[in-house]
DSSP file (Angstrom, degrees, kcal/mol; ACC not computed):
  #  RESIDUE AA STRUCTURE BP1 BP2  ACC     N-H-->O    O-->H-N    N-H-->O    O-->H-N    TCO  KAPPA ALPHA  PHI   PSI    X-CA   Y-CA   Z-CA
    1    1 A X              0   0    0      0, 0.0    33,-2.2     0, 0.0     2,-0.5   0.000 360.0 360.0 360.0 131.8    0.0    0.0    0.0
    2    2 A X  E     -A   33   0A   0     31,-0.2     2,-0.4     2,-0.0    31,-0.2  -0.908 360.0-176.2-107.5 132.9    1.3    3.4   -1.0
    3    3 A X  E     -A   32   0A   0     29,-2.1    29,-2.4    -2,-0.5     2,-0.4  -0.996   1.7-172.3-130.2 127.9    0.3    6.5    1.0
    4    4 A X  E     -A   31   0A   0     -2,-0.4     2,-0.6    27,-0.2    27,-0.2  -0.973  11.6-163.8-121.1 135.4    1.4   10.0    0.0
    5    5 A X  E >   -     0   0A   0     25,-1.0     3,-1.2    -2,-0.4     4,-0.1  -0.912  10.0-161.1-114.4 100.0    0.8   13.1    2.1
    6    6 A X  E 3  S+     0   0A   0     -2,-0.6    -1,-0.2     1,-0.3     3,-0.1   0.873  89.3  41.2 -54.7 -45.2    1.4   16.0   -0.3
    7    7 A X  E 3  S-     0   0A   0      1,-0.2    -1,-0.3    23,-0.0    21,-0.1   0.639 118.8-112.3 -79.2  -8.7    1.9   18.7    2.4
    8    8 A X  E <   -     0   0A   0     -3,-1.2     2,-0.4    22,-0.1    22,-0.2   0.001  20.8-118.8  94.2 155.9    3.9   16.3    4.5
    9    9 A X  E     -A   29   0A   0     20,-1.8    20,-2.8    -4,-0.1     2,-0.5  -0.992  13.5-148.2-136.5 123.9    3.2   14.8    7.9
   10   10 A X        -     0   0    0     -2,-0.4     2,-0.5    18,-0.2    18,-0.1  -0.824  13.9-168.4 -95.0 128.5    5.2   15.3   11.1
   11   11 A X        -     0   0    0     -2,-0.5     2,-1.0    16,-0.4    16,-0.1  -0.971  10.2-153.4-120.3 120.2    5.3   12.3   13.4
   12   12 A X        +     0   0    0     -2,-0.5     2,-0.5    14,-0.1    12,-0.0  -0.797  27.1 163.4 -97.6  99.8    6.7   12.8   16.9
   13   13 A X        -     0   0    0     -2,-1.0     2,-0.5    10,-0.1    10,-0.2  -0.973  30.2-141.5-120.7 124.0    8.0    9.4   18.0
   14   14 A X        -     0   0    0     -2,-0.5     3,-0.1     7,-0.1    -2,-0.0  -0.706  22.3-126.7 -83.3 128.0   10.3    9.2   20.9
   15   15 A X        -     0   0    0     -2,-0.5     3,-0.1     4,-0.1     6,-0.1  -0.362  32.8 -96.1 -68.8 155.8   13.1    6.6   20.4
   16   16 A X    >   -     0   0    0      1,-0.2     3,-2.5     4,-0.2    -1,-0.1  -0.306  59.0 -73.6 -65.4 156.0   13.5    3.9   23.1
   17   17 A X  T 3  S+     0   0    0      1,-0.3    -1,-0.2    -3,-0.1     3,-0.1  -0.280 122.1  12.6 -54.1 129.4   16.1    4.6   25.7
   18   18 A X  T 3  S+     0   0    0      1,-0.3     2,-0.3    -3,-0.1    -1,-0.3   0.369 105.1 110.7  84.4  -4.5   19.6    4.1   24.2
   19   19 A X    <   -     0   0    0     -3,-2.5     2,-0.3     1,-0.0    -1,-0.3  -0.758  67.1-121.4-104.1 151.4   18.3    3.9   20.6
   20   20 A X        -     0   0    0     -2,-0.3    -4,-0.2    -3,-0.1     2,-0.1  -0.657  34.5-102.8 -87.4 144.0   18.9    6.5   17.9
   21   21 A X        -     0   0    0     -2,-0.3     3,-0.1     1,-0.1    -1,-0.1  -0.401  20.0-142.9 -64.6 139.9   15.8    8.2   16.3
   22   22 A X  S    S+     0   0    0      1,-0.2     2,-0.3    -2,-0.1    -1,-0.1   0.770  80.2   2.6 -74.9 -27.0   15.1    6.8   12.8
   23   23 A X  S    S-     0   0    0    -10,-0.2     2,-0.7     4,-0.0    -1,-0.2  -0.971  84.0 -92.2-154.0 164.0   14.1   10.3   11.5
   24   24 A X    >   -     0   0    0     -2,-0.3     3,-1.8     1,-0.1   -13,-0.2  -0.733  28.6-151.0 -82.7 115.2   13.9   13.9   12.6
   25   25 A X  T 3  S+     0   0    0     -2,-0.7    -1,-0.1     1,-0.3     4,-0.1   0.686  95.4  61.3 -63.5 -16.0   10.4   14.5   13.9
   26   26 A X  T 3  S+     0   0    0    -16,-0.1     2,-0.4     2,-0.1    -1,-0.3   0.695  90.9  79.8 -80.7 -18.7   10.6   18.1   12.9
   27   27 A X  S <  S-     0   0    0     -3,-1.8   -16,-0.4   -16,-0.1     2,-0.1  -0.764  87.3-121.0 -90.2 129.7   11.0   17.1    9.2
   28   28 A X        -     0   0    0     -2,-0.4     2,-0.4   -18,-0.1   -18,-0.2  -0.373  17.7-133.6 -69.6 147.8    7.8   16.2    7.4
   29   29 A X  E     +A    9   0A   0    -20,-2.8   -20,-1.8     1,-0.1     3,-0.1  -0.821  21.9 178.9 -96.9 139.9    7.3   12.7    5.9
   30   30 A X  E     +     0   0A   0     -2,-0.4   -25,-1.0     1,-0.2     2,-0.4   0.513  65.1  50.0-116.4 -12.3    5.9   12.5    2.4
   31   31 A X  E     +A    4   0A   0    -27,-0.2     2,-0.4   -22,-0.1    -1,-0.2  -0.988  52.0 178.1-135.7 127.4    5.9    8.8    1.8
   32   32 A X  E     -A    3   0A   0    -29,-2.4   -29,-2.1    -2,-0.4     2,-0.5  -0.998  11.6-170.6-123.4 127.2    4.5    6.0    3.9
   33   33 A X  E     -A    2   0A   0     -2,-0.4     2,-0.6   -31,-0.2   -31,-0.2  -0.973   7.3-167.4-126.0 122.2    4.8    2.5    2.5
   34   34 A X        -     0   0    0    -33,-2.2     2,-0.6    -2,-0.5    -2,-0.0  -0.938   8.7-165.9-107.9 121.4    3.2   -0.5    4.1
   35   35 A X        +     0   0    0     -2,-0.6     2,-0.4     2,-0.0    -2,-0.0  -0.937   8.9 177.4-114.0 120.2    4.4   -3.9    2.7
   36   36 A X        +     0   0    0     -2,-0.6     2,-0.3     9,-0.0    -2,-0.0  -0.973   6.5 172.2-121.1 134.3    2.4   -7.0    3.5
   37   37 A X        -     0   0    0     -2,-0.4     5,-0.1     5,-0.0     2,-0.1  -0.954  37.1 -91.3-140.0 159.7    3.4  -10.4    2.1
   38   38 A X    >   -     0   0    0     -2,-0.3     3,-1.5     3,-0.1     7,-0.2  -0.377  31.6-124.9 -70.0 149.0    2.3  -14.0    2.5
   39   39 A X  G >  S+     0   0    0      1,-0.3     3,-0.5     2,-0.1    -1,-0.1   0.787 106.7  63.0 -62.0 -28.6    4.1  -16.1    5.1
   40   40 A X  G 3  S+     0   0    0      1,-0.2    -1,-0.3     2,-0.1     3,-0.1   0.474 105.5  44.2 -81.7   0.1    5.0  -18.7    2.6
   41   41 A X  G <>  +     0   0    0     -3,-1.5     4,-1.2     1,-0.1     3,-0.5  -0.408  57.6 151.0-139.4  63.1    7.2  -16.3    0.5
   42   42 A X  H <> S+     0   0    0     -3,-0.5     4,-2.3     1,-0.2     5,-0.2   0.793  71.5  65.4 -66.4 -26.4    9.4  -14.2    2.7
   43   43 A X  H  > S+     0   0    0      1,-0.2     4,-2.4     2,-0.2    -1,-0.2   0.910 100.1  49.9 -61.6 -42.4   12.1  -14.0    0.0
   44   44 A X  H  > S+     0   0    0     -3,-0.5     4,-2.5     1,-0.2     5,-0.2   0.906 109.6  52.3 -62.4 -41.3    9.8  -11.9   -2.2
   45   45 A X  H  X S+     0   0    0     -4,-1.2     4,-2.6     1,-0.2    -2,-0.2   0.930 111.0  46.4 -59.5 -46.9    9.0   -9.6    0.7
   46   46 A X  H  X S+     0   0    0     -4,-2.3     4,-2.5     2,-0.2    -2,-0.2   0.884 112.2  50.0 -66.8 -38.8   12.7   -9.0    1.4
   47   47 A X  H  X S+     0   0    0     -4,-2.4     4,-2.3     2,-0.2    -1,-0.2   0.920 113.2  46.8 -64.7 -42.7   13.5   -8.4   -2.3
   48   48 A X  H  X S+     0   0    0     -4,-2.5     4,-2.6     2,-0.2     5,-0.2   0.924 112.7  49.4 -64.4 -44.6   10.7   -5.9   -2.6
   49   49 A X  H  X S+     0   0    0     -4,-2.6     4,-2.7    -5,-0.2    -2,-0.2   0.911 111.2  49.3 -61.3 -43.2   11.7   -4.2    0.6
   50   50 A X  H  X S+     0   0    0     -4,-2.5     4,-2.4     2,-0.2    -1,-0.2   0.903 111.6  49.5 -63.7 -41.5   15.3   -3.9   -0.6
   51   51 A X  H  X S+     0   0    0     -4,-2.3     4,-2.5     2,-0.2    -2,-0.2   0.942 113.1  46.0 -62.2 -47.5   14.2   -2.5   -3.9
   52   52 A X  H  X S+     0   0    0     -4,-2.6     4,-2.7     1,-0.2     5,-0.2   0.927 113.0  49.6 -62.7 -45.4   12.0    0.1   -2.3
   53   53 A X  H  X S+     0   0    0     -4,-2.7     4,-1.4     1,-0.2    -1,-0.2   0.907 112.6  48.0 -61.4 -41.8   14.6    1.1    0.3
   54   54 A X  H  < S+     0   0    0     -4,-2.4     4,-0.4    -5,-0.2    -1,-0.2   0.912 113.1  47.2 -64.7 -42.7   17.2    1.5   -2.5
   55   55 A X  H >< S+     0   0    0     -4,-2.5     3,-1.4     1,-0.2     6,-0.3   0.907 108.8  53.5 -67.3 -42.3   14.9    3.5   -4.7
   56   56 A X  H 3< S+     0   0    0     -4,-2.7     6,-0.2     1,-0.3    -1,-0.2   0.830 104.3  57.8 -63.0 -31.2   13.8    5.9   -1.9
   57   57 A X  T 3< S+     0   0    0     -4,-1.4    -1,-0.3    -5,-0.2     2,-0.2   0.594  86.2 100.4 -75.8 -10.0   17.5    6.6   -1.1
   58   58 A X  S X> S-     0   0    0     -3,-1.4     3,-1.2    -4,-0.4     4,-0.5  -0.530  80.8-120.9 -80.7 145.1   18.2    7.8   -4.6
   59   59 A X  T 34 S+     0   0    0      1,-0.2     4,-0.5    -2,-0.2     3,-0.4   0.866 106.3  47.0 -53.0 -48.5   18.3   11.6   -5.2
   60   60 A X  T 3> S+     0   0    0      1,-0.2     4,-2.1     2,-0.1    -1,-0.2   0.614  90.5  86.4 -77.0  -7.1   15.4   11.9   -7.8
   61   61 A X  H <> S+     0   0    0     -3,-1.2     4,-3.0    -6,-0.3     5,-0.2   0.946  86.9  46.7 -58.1 -53.7   12.9    9.8   -5.9
   62   62 A X  H  X S+     0   0    0     -4,-0.5     4,-2.9    -3,-0.4     5,-0.2   0.872 111.8  50.8 -62.5 -38.4   11.4   12.4   -3.7
   63   63 A X  H  > S+     0   0    0     -4,-0.5     4,-1.7     2,-0.2    -1,-0.2   0.929 114.4  44.4 -63.1 -43.8   10.9   14.9   -6.5
   64   64 A X  H  X S+     0   0    0     -4,-2.1     4,-0.9     2,-0.2    -2,-0.2   0.907 115.4  48.8 -65.7 -41.3    9.2   12.3   -8.6
   65   65 A X  H  < S+     0   0    0     -4,-3.0     3,-0.5    -5,-0.2    -2,-0.2   0.933 114.1  44.3 -63.6 -47.8    7.1   11.1   -5.7
   66   66 A X  H  < S+     0   0    0     -4,-2.9    -1,-0.2     1,-0.2    -2,-0.2   0.787 116.5  45.9 -72.0 -27.0    6.0   14.5   -4.6
   67   67 A X  H  < S+     0   0    0     -4,-1.7    -1,-0.2    -5,-0.2    -2,-0.2   0.553  81.5 120.8 -93.4  -7.1    5.2   15.7   -8.2
   68   68 A X     <  -     0   0    0     -4,-0.9     3,-0.1    -3,-0.5    -3,-0.0  -0.305  45.6-163.9 -59.1 135.8    3.3   12.5   -9.2
   69   69 A X        +     0   0    0      1,-0.1     2,-0.3     0, 0.0    -1,-0.1   0.475  63.6  14.6-105.1  -2.1   -0.3   13.4  -10.2
   70   70 A X  S  > S-     0   0    0      1,-0.1     4,-2.0    52,-0.0     5,-0.2  -0.952  87.1 -86.1-157.8 178.3   -1.9   10.0  -10.1
   71   71 A X  H  > S+     0   0    0     -2,-0.3     4,-2.3     1,-0.2     5,-0.2   0.873 122.1  52.9 -60.1 -40.5   -1.5    6.4   -8.9
   72   72 A X  H  > S+     0   0    0      1,-0.2     4,-2.6     2,-0.2    -1,-0.2   0.922 108.5  49.5 -64.3 -43.0    0.4    5.3  -12.0
   73   73 A X  H  > S+     0   0    0      1,-0.2     4,-1.8     2,-0.2    -1,-0.2   0.863 109.6  53.0 -64.8 -34.8    3.0    8.1  -11.6
   74   74 A X  H  X S+     0   0    0     -4,-2.0     4,-1.0     2,-0.2    -1,-0.2   0.933 110.8  46.1 -63.5 -45.3    3.4    7.2   -7.9
   75   75 A X  H >X S+     0   0    0     -4,-2.3     3,-0.7     1,-0.2     4,-0.6   0.908 111.7  51.5 -64.7 -40.9    4.1    3.6   -8.8
   76   76 A X  H >< S+     0   0    0     -4,-2.6     3,-0.8     1,-0.2    -1,-0.2   0.837 101.3  62.3 -65.1 -31.6    6.5    4.6  -11.6
   77   77 A X  H 3< S+     0   0    0     -4,-1.8    -1,-0.2     1,-0.2    -2,-0.2   0.826 102.0  52.7 -61.9 -30.1    8.3    6.9   -9.0
   78   78 A X  H << S+     0   0    0     -4,-1.0    -1,-0.2    -3,-0.7     2,-0.2   0.679  99.1  79.7 -78.2 -17.7    9.2    3.7   -7.1
   79   79 A X  S << S-     0   0    0     -3,-0.8     2,-0.3    -4,-0.6     5,-0.1  -0.610  90.4-108.4 -91.5 150.7   10.6    2.0  -10.2
   80   80 A X    >   -     0   0    0     -2,-0.2     3,-2.5     1,-0.1     4,-0.2  -0.628  28.8-129.4 -71.7 130.8   14.1    2.6  -11.5
   81   81 A X  G >  S+     0   0    0     -2,-0.3     3,-1.0     1,-0.3    -1,-0.1   0.812 107.4  55.7 -54.7 -32.8   13.7    4.6  -14.8
   82   82 A X  G 3  S+     0   0    0      1,-0.2    -1,-0.3     3,-0.0    65,-0.2   0.552 103.6  57.5 -78.0  -4.7   16.0    2.1  -16.7
   83   83 A X  G <  S+     0   0    0     -3,-2.5    59,-1.9    64,-0.1     2,-0.3   0.298 106.1  46.1-109.6   9.0   13.7   -0.8  -15.6
   84   84 A X  E <   -B  141   0B   0     -3,-1.0     2,-0.4    -4,-0.2    57,-0.2  -0.993  56.6-159.6-147.2 157.8   10.4    0.4  -17.0
   85   85 A X  E     -B  140   0B   0     55,-2.3    55,-3.1    -2,-0.3     2,-0.5  -0.999   8.9-156.6-135.4 130.1    9.0    1.9  -20.2
   86   86 A X  E     +B  139   0B   0     -2,-0.4     2,-0.3    53,-0.2    53,-0.2  -0.941  18.4 177.4-110.8 126.1    5.7    3.9  -20.4
   87   87 A X  E     -B  138   0B   0     51,-2.7    51,-2.9    -2,-0.5     2,-0.6  -0.950  26.3-144.3-128.2 145.8    4.0    4.0  -23.8
   88   88 A X  E     -B  137   0B   0     -2,-0.3    49,-0.2    49,-0.2     2,-0.2  -0.962  32.4-125.5-105.8 121.9    0.7    5.5  -25.0
   89   89 A X        +     0   0    0     47,-2.8    46,-3.1    -2,-0.6     2,-0.3  -0.477  40.0 167.3 -73.9 131.4   -0.8    3.3  -27.7
   90   90 A X    >   -     0   0    0     -2,-0.2     3,-1.0    44,-0.2     6,-0.2  -0.996  47.0-137.1-146.6 145.9   -1.5    5.0  -30.9
   91   91 A X  T 3  S+     0   0    0     -2,-0.3    -1,-0.1     1,-0.2    -2,-0.0   0.511 102.7  70.2 -76.1  -4.2   -2.3    4.2  -34.5
   92   92 A X  T 3  S+     0   0    0      4,-0.0     2,-0.2     3,-0.0    -1,-0.2   0.434 104.8  26.1 -93.6  -1.0    0.1    6.9  -35.5
   93   93 A X  S X  S-     0   0    0     -3,-1.0     3,-1.8     0, 0.0     4,-0.1  -0.784 102.1 -70.6-146.8-170.3    3.3    5.0  -34.4
   94   94 A X  G >  S+     0   0    0      1,-0.3     3,-1.3    -2,-0.2     4,-0.1   0.660 115.1  74.9 -66.0 -17.0    4.9    1.6  -33.9
   95   95 A X  G >> S+     0   0    0      1,-0.3     3,-2.0    59,-0.2     4,-0.6   0.611  70.7  89.4 -71.7  -8.6    2.7    1.0  -30.8
   96   96 A X  G X4 S+     0   0    0     -3,-1.8     3,-0.9     1,-0.3    -1,-0.3   0.820  73.7  69.5 -55.0 -31.2   -0.2    0.4  -33.2
   97   97 A X  G <4 S+     0   0    0     -3,-1.3    -1,-0.3     1,-0.2    -2,-0.1   0.733  96.3  52.8 -61.0 -22.8    0.9   -3.3  -33.3
   98   98 A X  G X4 S+     0   0    0     -3,-2.0     3,-1.9    -4,-0.1    34,-0.3   0.719  82.5 106.2 -85.2 -22.6   -0.3   -3.7  -29.6
   99   99 A X  T << S+     0   0    0     -3,-0.9    34,-0.2    -4,-0.6     3,-0.1  -0.380  87.5  15.7 -65.6 129.8   -3.8   -2.3  -30.2
  100  100 A X  T 3  S+     0   0    0     32,-3.2    -1,-0.3     1,-0.3     2,-0.2   0.278  98.2 120.4  91.5  -9.4   -6.5   -5.0  -30.1
  101  101 A X    <   -     0   0    0     -3,-1.9    31,-3.1    31,-0.1    -1,-0.3  -0.578  61.1-128.1 -84.6 149.0   -4.2   -7.6  -28.5
  102  102 A X  B >>  -E  131   0C   0     29,-0.3     3,-0.8    -2,-0.2     4,-0.8  -0.600  26.6-113.3 -84.9 159.1   -4.9   -9.2  -25.2
  103  103 A X  G >4 S+     0   0    0     27,-1.7     3,-0.7    24,-0.5    25,-0.2   0.869 117.8  57.7 -60.5 -35.9   -2.2   -9.2  -22.6
  104  104 A X  G 34 S+     0   0    0     24,-2.5    -1,-0.2     1,-0.2    25,-0.1   0.777 111.9  41.5 -67.6 -23.5   -1.8  -12.9  -22.8
  105  105 A X  G <4 S+     0   0    0     -3,-0.8     2,-0.4    23,-0.3    -1,-0.2   0.483  86.9 116.2 -97.1  -5.0   -1.1  -12.6  -26.5
  106  106 A X    <<  -     0   0    0     -4,-0.8     2,-0.8    -3,-0.7     8,-0.1  -0.516  64.5-136.9 -68.9 119.3    1.1   -9.5  -26.1
  107  107 A X        +     0   0    0     -2,-0.4     2,-0.3     0, 0.0    -1,-0.1  -0.718  40.0 150.2 -88.5 111.2    4.7  -10.5  -27.2
  108  108 A X        -     0   0    0     -2,-0.8     6,-0.0     4,-0.1    38,-0.0  -0.890  54.6 -78.6-129.6 161.0    7.3   -9.2  -24.8
  109  109 A X    >   -     0   0    0     -2,-0.3     3,-2.1     1,-0.1    -1,-0.1  -0.253  53.6-103.4 -56.2 154.0   10.7  -10.4  -23.8
  110  110 A X  T 3  S+     0   0    0      1,-0.3    -1,-0.1    -3,-0.0    -2,-0.0   0.800 118.9  45.3 -53.6 -38.5   10.6  -13.3  -21.3
  111  111 A X  T 3  S+     0   0    0      2,-0.0    -1,-0.3    32,-0.0     2,-0.3   0.289 100.9  86.7 -92.8  10.9   11.5  -11.2  -18.2
  112  112 A X    <   +     0   0    0     -3,-2.1     2,-0.3    30,-0.2    30,-0.2  -0.746  49.8 174.9-110.4 157.1    9.2   -8.3  -19.0
  113  113 A X  E     -C  141   0B   0     28,-2.2    28,-2.8    -2,-0.3     2,-0.9  -0.992  40.3-105.2-155.1 156.6    5.5   -7.7  -18.2
  114  114 A X  E     +C  140   0B   0     -2,-0.3    26,-0.2    26,-0.2     3,-0.1  -0.765  40.8 173.9 -81.8 110.3    2.8   -5.1  -18.5
  115  115 A X  E     +     0   0B   0     24,-2.5     2,-0.3    -2,-0.9    -1,-0.2   0.789  59.5  22.5 -91.4 -30.7    2.6   -3.9  -14.9
  116  116 A X  E     -C  139   0B   0     23,-1.4    23,-2.5     9,-0.1     2,-0.4  -0.992  55.2-171.8-140.7 144.1    0.2   -1.0  -15.3
  117  117 A X  E     -CD 138 124B   0      7,-0.5     7,-2.4    -2,-0.3     2,-0.5  -0.995   4.7-167.9-133.8 131.1   -2.5    0.1  -17.7
  118  118 A X  E     -CD 137 123B   0     19,-2.8    19,-2.8    -2,-0.4     2,-0.4  -0.984   8.3-177.1-118.1 126.1   -4.2    3.5  -17.6
  119  119 A X  E >  S- D   0 122B   0      3,-3.1     3,-2.0    -2,-0.5    17,-0.1  -0.987  71.2 -10.7-126.4 126.4   -7.3    3.9  -19.7
  120  120 A X  T 3  S-     0   0    0     -2,-0.4    -1,-0.2     1,-0.3     3,-0.1   0.870 131.2 -54.1  52.3  39.0   -9.2    7.1  -20.0
  121  121 A X  T 3  S+     0   0    0      1,-0.2     2,-0.4    -3,-0.1    -1,-0.3   0.458 120.2 102.4  81.1   0.9   -7.2    8.5  -17.1
  122  122 A X  E <  S-D  119   0B   0     -3,-2.0    -3,-3.1   -52,-0.1    -1,-0.2  -0.937  73.5-117.0-120.8 139.7   -8.0    5.5  -14.8
  123  123 A X  E     -D  118   0B   0     -2,-0.4     2,-0.3    -5,-0.3    -5,-0.2  -0.484  34.3-165.4 -69.2 142.6   -5.9    2.5  -13.8
  124  124 A X  E     -D  117   0B   0     -7,-2.4    -7,-0.5    -2,-0.1     2,-0.0  -0.864  29.1 -84.2-125.5 163.6   -7.4   -0.8  -14.9
  125  125 A X        -     0   0    0     -2,-0.3     2,-1.0     1,-0.1    -9,-0.1  -0.349  31.6-137.1 -65.3 142.4   -6.7   -4.4  -14.0
  126  126 A X        +     0   0    0    -11,-0.1     2,-0.3    -2,-0.0    -1,-0.1  -0.758  43.9 154.5-102.8  84.9   -3.8   -6.1  -15.9
  127  127 A X    >   -     0   0    0     -2,-1.0     3,-1.9     1,-0.1   -24,-0.5  -0.763  56.6-109.2-109.8 157.3   -5.4   -9.5  -16.6
  128  128 A X  T 3  S+     0   0    0     -2,-0.3   -24,-2.5     1,-0.3   -23,-0.3   0.801 118.2  49.6 -54.8 -33.2   -4.5  -11.9  -19.4
  129  129 A X  T 3  S+     0   0    0    -26,-0.2    -1,-0.3   -27,-0.2     2,-0.2   0.465  79.6 122.2 -90.1  -0.5   -7.8  -11.3  -21.2
  130  130 A X    <   -     0   0    0     -3,-1.9   -27,-1.7   -28,-0.1     2,-0.5  -0.452  57.1-141.8 -62.5 127.2   -7.5   -7.5  -21.0
  131  131 A X  B     -E  102   0C   0    -29,-0.2   -29,-0.3    -2,-0.2     2,-0.2  -0.819  13.1-128.8 -95.3 127.5   -7.6   -6.1  -24.6
  132  132 A X        -     0   0    0    -31,-3.1   -32,-3.2    -2,-0.5     2,-0.3  -0.537  28.3-165.1 -77.2 140.0   -5.3   -3.2  -25.3
  133  133 A X    >   -     0   0    0     -2,-0.2     3,-2.0   -34,-0.2   -44,-0.3  -0.844  31.1 -84.9-124.9 158.6   -6.9   -0.1  -26.9
  134  134 A X  T 3  S+     0   0    0     -2,-0.3   -44,-0.2     1,-0.2     3,-0.1  -0.389 116.6  27.9 -58.6 137.5   -5.8    3.0  -28.6
  135  135 A X  T 3  S+     0   0    0    -46,-3.1    -1,-0.2     1,-0.3   -15,-0.2   0.214  85.6 137.3  91.6 -14.2   -5.0    5.7  -26.0
  136  136 A X    <   -     0   0    0     -3,-2.0   -47,-2.8   -17,-0.1     2,-0.6  -0.409  48.1-143.3 -62.0 138.1   -4.1    3.2  -23.3
  137  137 A X  E     -BC  88 118B   0    -19,-2.8   -19,-2.8   -49,-0.2     2,-0.4  -0.938  23.8-171.3-101.4 119.0   -1.0    4.2  -21.4
  138  138 A X  E     -BC  87 117B   0    -51,-2.9   -51,-2.7    -2,-0.6     2,-0.5  -0.882  16.0-153.4-114.1 144.3    0.9    1.0  -20.5
  139  139 A X  E     -BC  86 116B   0    -23,-2.5   -24,-2.5    -2,-0.4   -23,-1.4  -0.974  12.0-163.9-116.3 120.8    3.9    0.6  -18.2
  140  140 A X  E     -BC  85 114B   0    -55,-3.1   -55,-2.3    -2,-0.5     2,-0.3  -0.886   4.1-163.9-105.1 130.6    6.2   -2.3  -19.1
  141  141 A X  E     +BC  84 113B   0    -28,-2.8   -28,-2.2    -2,-0.5     2,-0.3  -0.835  27.5 119.5-111.8 153.9    8.7   -3.5  -16.5
  142  142 A X        -     0   0    0    -59,-1.9   -30,-0.2    -2,-0.3     2,-0.0  -0.978  61.5 -44.2 176.7-172.8   11.7   -5.7  -17.0
  143  143 A X     >  -     0   0    0     -2,-0.3     4,-2.5     1,-0.1     5,-0.3  -0.345  61.0-103.7 -74.9 163.5   15.5   -5.9  -16.8
  144  144 A X  H  > S+     0   0    0      1,-0.2     4,-2.4     2,-0.2     5,-0.2   0.874 117.8  49.7 -56.9 -45.5   17.5   -3.0  -18.0
  145  145 A X  H  > S+     0   0    0      1,-0.2     4,-2.2     2,-0.2    -1,-0.2   0.910 112.6  47.1 -64.0 -42.8   18.6   -4.6  -21.3
  146  146 A X  H  > S+     0   0    0      2,-0.2     4,-2.6     1,-0.2    -2,-0.2   0.916 113.0  48.1 -65.9 -42.7   15.1   -5.6  -22.3
  147  147 A X  H  X S+     0   0    0     -4,-2.5     4,-2.7     2,-0.2    -2,-0.2   0.902 110.5  52.3 -65.1 -39.9   13.7   -2.2  -21.5
  148  148 A X  H  X S+     0   0    0     -4,-2.4     4,-2.0    -5,-0.3    -1,-0.2   0.918 110.8  48.0 -60.5 -43.7   16.4   -0.5  -23.4
  149  149 A X  H  X S+     0   0    0     -4,-2.2     4,-1.8     2,-0.2    -2,-0.2   0.922 113.4  46.8 -63.9 -45.0   15.7   -2.7  -26.5
  150  150 A X  H  X S+     0   0    0     -4,-2.6     4,-2.6     1,-0.2     5,-0.4   0.884 109.1  55.6 -64.1 -38.3   11.9   -2.0  -26.2
  151  151 A X  H  X S+     0   0    0     -4,-2.7     4,-2.3     1,-0.2    -1,-0.2   0.916 108.3  48.1 -60.8 -43.5   12.6    1.7  -25.8
  152  152 A X  H  < S+     0   0    0     -4,-2.0    -1,-0.2     1,-0.2    -2,-0.2   0.872 115.6  45.5 -63.6 -37.2   14.6    1.8  -29.0
  153  153 A X  H  < S+     0   0    0     -4,-1.8    -2,-0.2    -5,-0.2    -1,-0.2   0.868 128.8  18.7 -74.7 -37.3   11.8   -0.1  -30.8
  154  154 A X  H  <        0   0    0     -4,-2.6   -59,-0.2    -5,-0.1    -3,-0.2   0.573 360.0 360.0-119.3 -10.9    8.8    1.9  -29.6
  155  155 A X     <        0   0    0     -4,-2.3    -3,-0.1    -5,-0.4    -1,-0.1   0.487 360.0 360.0 -90.7 360.0    9.8    5.3  -28.2
């Protein structure tokens, strides 16, 4: 769950005796992230937590997080720019090949996937039977090399 407080939120928490404060209570917090995972897959939880912690520590994260204007932009702020590609499907460019395809028929490199779809300004479910339409904004995630190759092909 992602929670953003645009004006910032100050939380006054006293550290336990002998412990150092995790953050300055006078400085506002702009991002609260609650990560819940199933008990049977703790490795996924730890990988996700490590990714989020690494991304938040990067210089451009907070500017992207605070300026995001919708849910998709918030999610993209958490991703490394070299690991995702956002495209708007159009009959006027090479993305036309995706229009009318279902996600299950959508041909992407093996390690890539369509993580987000925004249609008419609203996020929609990314299910195998979802049919892509002109004007859809799709966000594809994958490894750096695959995203670079897709960027050259479709951007």
